Structures are given as C-alpha cells and as structure tokens.
KEBA-809282 format. One line per 8 residues: number of its first residue (from 1); for each residue x, y, z of C-alpha. Coordinates in Angstrom, 1 decimal. Layout:
# residues N
NUM) X:Y:Z | ...
***
This chain:
# residues 257
1) 1.2:18.6:-0.3 | 3.9:21.4:0.2 | 7.7:22.0:-0.3 | 9.3:20.5:2.8 | 12.4:22.7:2.5 | 10.7:25.6:2.4 | 8.5:27.4:5.4 | 6.4:24.7:7.2
9) 3.1:25.4:5.2 | -0.2:23.2:6.5 | -0.5:19.7:4.8 | -4.6:20.3:5.2 | -6.7:16.8:4.5 | -10.1:18.2:2.8 | -11.7:14.9:3.2 | -11.2:14.4:7.2
17) -14.1:13.5:9.5 | -13.4:12.8:13.2 | -13.0:8.4:13.9 | -11.3:6.3:15.7 | -8.4:5.2:13.6 | -4.9:5.4:14.5 | -2.0:6.6:12.6 | 1.2:4.6:13.0
25) 4.8:6.3:12.1 | 8.2:4.3:12.3 | 11.5:5.0:10.7 | 15.0:3.9:11.5 | 17.9:6.1:10.6 | 21.6:4.2:10.3 | 24.6:6.3:10.7 | 27.4:7.7:13.0
33) 25.5:10.1:15.3 | 26.8:12.4:18.6 | 25.4:11.7:22.0 | 24.9:15.7:21.8 | 23.1:15.5:18.4 | 21.6:18.8:17.5 | 18.7:18.1:14.4 | 18.4:20.5:12.3
41) 14.8:20.0:11.1 | 13.8:23.8:10.7 | 15.7:23.8:7.7 | 13.1:21.4:5.9 | 10.1:23.4:7.3 | 9.7:21.4:10.9 | 9.2:22.5:14.4 | 10.9:19.3:15.4
49) 8.8:15.8:16.2 | 5.3:16.2:16.6 | 3.3:15.1:20.0 | 2.9:11.4:20.1 | 6.1:10.8:18.2 | 9.5:9.8:19.9 | 13.2:9.3:18.8 | 15.4:7.0:20.5
57) 19.0:6.6:19.5 | 21.1:3.2:20.1 | 24.1:1.4:19.1 | 23.5:-0.8:16.1 | 25.3:-3.9:17.8 | 22.8:-3.7:20.5 | 19.4:-2.7:18.4 | 20.8:-5.9:16.4
65) 19.9:-8.2:19.0 | 16.3:-7.0:19.2 | 13.5:-9.1:17.7 | 12.2:-6.3:15.5 | 15.4:-5.6:14.4 | 14.6:-4.3:10.4 | 18.1:-5.5:8.8 | 17.2:-9.3:9.9
73) 15.0:-11.8:9.3 | 12.5:-11.9:6.3 | 12.8:-8.0:5.9 | 16.2:-8.2:6.3 | 16.7:-10.5:3.3 | 14.2:-8.4:1.3 | 16.5:-5.4:2.3 | 19.6:-7.2:1.5
81) 18.3:-8.4:-2.3 | 16.6:-4.9:-3.6 | 19.6:-2.6:-2.3 | 22.6:-4.5:-1.5 | 24.7:-0.9:-1.0 | 22.5:0.3:1.4 | 22.1:-2.5:3.2 | 25.8:-2.7:3.9
89) 26.4:0.2:4.6 | 23.6:0.4:7.2 | 25.1:-2.8:8.9 | 28.5:-1.2:9.3 | 27.2:2.2:10.5 | 27.5:2.4:14.4 | 24.4:3.6:15.6 | 20.6:3.8:14.9
97) 17.8:6.1:15.4 | 14.4:5.0:15.6 | 11.7:7.2:15.4 | 8.1:6.0:15.8 | 5.2:7.4:16.9 | 1.3:6.1:17.2 | -1.3:8.6:17.9 | -5.2:9.2:17.2
105) -6.3:10.5:13.4 | -5.5:14.4:12.8 | -7.2:16.4:10.8 | -4.0:17.4:9.2 | -0.9:15.6:8.0 | 1.6:18.1:9.6 | 2.5:15.5:12.0 | 3.7:13.6:8.9
113) 5.7:17.0:7.7 | 7.2:17.5:10.7 | 8.6:14.1:11.1 | 9.6:13.7:7.4 | 11.7:17.1:8.3 | 13.4:15.1:11.0 | 14.3:12.4:9.1 | 15.5:14.8:6.6
121) 17.6:16.5:8.9 | 19.5:13.5:10.5 | 20.6:12.4:7.1 | 22.5:16.0:7.5 | 24.2:15.1:10.6 | 25.7:11.5:10.3 | 22.7:9.7:8.9 | 23.5:7.4:6.0
129) 20.7:5.0:5.2 | 16.7:4.9:6.2 | 14.4:2.1:6.3 | 11.2:2.6:6.1 | 9.6:-0.4:7.2 | 5.9:-0.2:6.4 | 6.6:0.5:2.7 | 9.6:-2.6:3.0
137) 11.9:-0.2:1.4 | 15.7:0.9:2.3 | 17.3:4.1:0.8 | 20.8:5.5:1.0 | 20.3:9.0:2.3 | 20.4:10.5:-1.5 | 17.6:8.4:-2.6 | 15.6:8.9:0.5
145) 15.7:12.4:-0.5 | 15.0:12.3:-4.2 | 12.1:10.1:-2.9 | 10.3:12.2:-0.1 | 11.9:15.9:-0.4 | 10.8:16.5:-4.3 | 9.5:20.0:-5.8 | 6.1:20.8:-4.4
153) 6.1:17.7:-1.4 | 5.8:14.2:-2.1 | 2.5:12.7:-3.2 | 0.8:10.2:-0.9 | 1.9:7.7:-3.2 | 5.3:8.0:-2.3 | 4.7:7.1:1.1 | 2.6:3.7:0.2
161) 3.7:0.7:-1.4 | 1.7:-0.8:-4.3 | 2.5:-4.6:-5.1 | 1.0:-7.1:-7.7 | 1.3:-10.7:-7.7 | -0.4:-13.5:-9.8 | -3.7:-15.3:-8.2 | -3.8:-19.1:-8.6
169) -6.6:-18.6:-11.2 | -5.1:-18.2:-14.5 | -5.2:-14.5:-15.8 | -6.3:-12.9:-12.9 | -3.5:-10.6:-10.2 | -4.0:-9.5:-7.1 | -3.3:-5.5:-6.2 | -2.7:-4.0:-2.4
177) -1.1:-1.7:-0.8 | 1.2:-1.5:2.1 | 2.3:2.0:4.1 | -1.7:3.1:5.0 | -1.0:3.5:8.9 | 0.8:6.5:7.9 | -2.4:8.3:7.3 | -4.7:6.2:9.6
185) -6.4:4.6:7.2 | -6.7:0.8:5.9 | -4.4:-0.6:2.8 | -6.3:-1.6:-0.5 | -6.9:-5.2:-1.3 | -8.3:-5.4:-5.1 | -8.1:-9.2:-5.8 | -9.7:-11.2:-9.0
193) -8.1:-8.1:-11.4 | -7.9:-9.4:-14.9 | -4.4:-9.3:-16.5 | -5.9:-6.8:-18.8 | -7.1:-4.4:-16.0 | -4.1:-4.3:-14.0 | -2.7:-1.2:-14.8 | -6.6:0.3:-14.1
201) -6.5:-1.5:-11.0 | -3.3:-0.1:-10.1 | -4.3:3.3:-10.8 | -7.6:3.1:-9.0 | -5.5:1.9:-5.8 | -3.5:5.0:-6.5 | -6.7:7.1:-6.4 | -8.0:5.3:-3.1
209) -4.2:6.2:-1.5 | -4.7:9.4:-2.4 | -7.9:9.9:-1.0 | -7.2:8.3:2.2 | -4.5:10.2:2.9 | -6.8:13.3:2.7 | -9.2:12.0:5.1 | -11.6:9.9:3.3
217) -13.2:6.9:4.8 | -14.8:3.6:2.7 | -18.3:3.5:3.2 | -19.0:-0.2:3.4 | -22.7:0.5:2.7 | -21.7:1.8:-0.7 | -20.5:0.4:-3.7 | -17.7:2.2:-5.4
225) -18.1:3.0:-9.0 | -16.2:1.6:-11.4 | -16.5:2.4:-15.4 | -17.4:-1.0:-17.2 | -17.8:-2.5:-13.8 | -21.5:-3.4:-13.8 | -22.9:-3.0:-9.9 | -19.5:-1.5:-8.9
233) -17.1:-2.8:-6.2 | -18.2:-3.8:-2.7 | -15.9:-3.0:-0.1 | -15.2:-4.7:3.0 | -13.0:-3.4:6.1 | -11.1:-6.3:8.3 | -8.1:-7.2:9.7 | -5.2:-5.8:12.2
241) -1.6:-5.3:12.6 | -1.3:-8.7:12.9 | -1.6:-9.6:9.5 | 1.8:-10.2:7.7 | 0.5:-9.3:4.3 | -0.4:-5.9:5.5 | 0.5:-5.4:9.3 | -2.7:-3.2:8.8
249) -6.7:-3.2:8.3 | -7.1:-3.6:4.9 | -10.4:-2.5:2.8 | -11.0:-6.0:0.1 | -12.3:-5.3:-2.6 | -13.1:-8.2:-5.6 | -13.3:-7.5:-9.2 | -16.1:-9.1:-10.7
257) -15.6:-12.6:-12.8
***
C-alpha cells in the first residue's frame, strides 16, 4: 500500500472479483474538537471520507450512555488493561468522533486509504486516542500514527488482529483473526493446530489476510494446499456479525490430527 502522507495514490486489489460482500469501517477518536472542525485530510493524501462512511461528533458524557460505547463493558475492560494511560486520556476527553460506514465490496482500497487519512488528520486537530474496536485495540495518537502511517503504507496485517489460544486437546491451539470486515472478507479460523506448527499456521493466516485484503475469495470447493499437510485444508465459510468471536463471517479450517 502507498504512503499515506504523500499524494492519494491508488490502493488496488489485483485479485478482486464482484461479490455480495460488504465492507465495514468503525473508528472512535477521543479528544477536544471545535464545533466548526476543519479536517486537514488532504495532507495525508485523502480527499475526505468516501461515500458510505459518515462522521459524527458527540459529547463523551452523552456517548458513554450508549450501549455500544467502546470504553465500557467487556471491550472497555480489555482496552483499559491493555493501555491504561490512553484509556484514562480517552475517558477524560470531552468529545468523541465516531467514523463508521458499511458499503458494497469495492475493487480498490481507496475507501480505507481515505478514511485513515481523516483519522490521521483528527489526531492533528485535537484527537488524543483512537479506538479500533474491530481489532480490540486502543491507541494513543502517536502509536496510532506509528501503526498505520508507516513508510510505504501500513500492510494489511496492521489492520487485522491475529490471536492464538490453547484448545482443550493438549498440544493443540486455535489461531484466528479479527478485522477482516474492513476488507469485506471473512475472518480466519484455524483449529487443531499442533503447537509445533503455530508459527507456520500464523504465517499462513497472515498470508490469507493479505490475499483477502487484495480481493481474493476462498473457494469452499477447493482444499488449500499446505506443505506437509496431506490433502490440504478444507475451508467452510459460515457465521455472521452476531458471532462475538469474530463479529463477522469466518473461514473455518481444521488442521488434521
């Protein structure tokens, strides 16, 4: 992907084909913002928010009464434990800007580039902390910029969370992702992974993230070839946004015994 602090170069998806998928973006920027807020997104190569993405400014105290407030509940506790300083700064901020959108799958990632440019510019005009709930992460302004505004542009892996947790079967783990809704693609679920294969399965998941971000789709009729795995990995896509493990559909694969 192209450096966001220069001109608005295209972010193409070379493997894209038309589909009925939908992309979902959601960010919360906490800070102190003027009512007549001017957003200098052009300095980050963004012409502004793309069609289908909206921006709303709230009083933090008012938004905190909303059921989906990101600093409360299980998500809020997770964010507080992960980054207590940024959490305290976000809680103390007078305002919250919510950026959210849902739109049909698109043949380029320009929508993501343009939205990130707006978020970056908000950290220039009063934004102190950013919540990316799709990857369960709270950033202070500096760490958000370090994560997303890297030389050459943030790779797809930066937009997605890859998790690993032990399964009930001893010596086996579950590797999964969160955040692929940004690209209108299912998240990844690799179960029954032998502990000795965790690194390889993690790298495989990262490759799936990259391919999905660039527009590729899973073909349930075709097993995925993996070196050393006889017969490959069969894929089954299921689930929906109500599934709390992913808040998305997911492509399920099981490592053979």
